[in-house]
Steps between C-alpha positions, in 0.01 A plus 500: 500500500315586178182567702700759693598662180149507381382649834765778471401558138136524601584755768690707249208461249255631771730806545548561125134505428282340228772404248704340781191303620425399136852355452486336844171324408632393159818361668291312759285335219817422295677348809196284583489370145868438446590363843791729582747483209836666544455752218185625668685564824760704299213688332345591835839617635543715184149645553589577867818681372295702254243599771778605736 
C-alpha cells in the first residue's frame, strides 16, 4: 500500500519537475532508513496535497 503511494508520489514528482524529484528521492531515502513509520506516510500524503 505504501509502495503504491510512493509510486504515485514519484509520478507526480516527475511531472512537477526538479523540486518534485528532489523531494521524492529524499522521501525514498528516508523511508528506506526508517522502515515505513506512520508519521512519514502522513508526511508523504501532505506533500501530495501540496503538489496537487
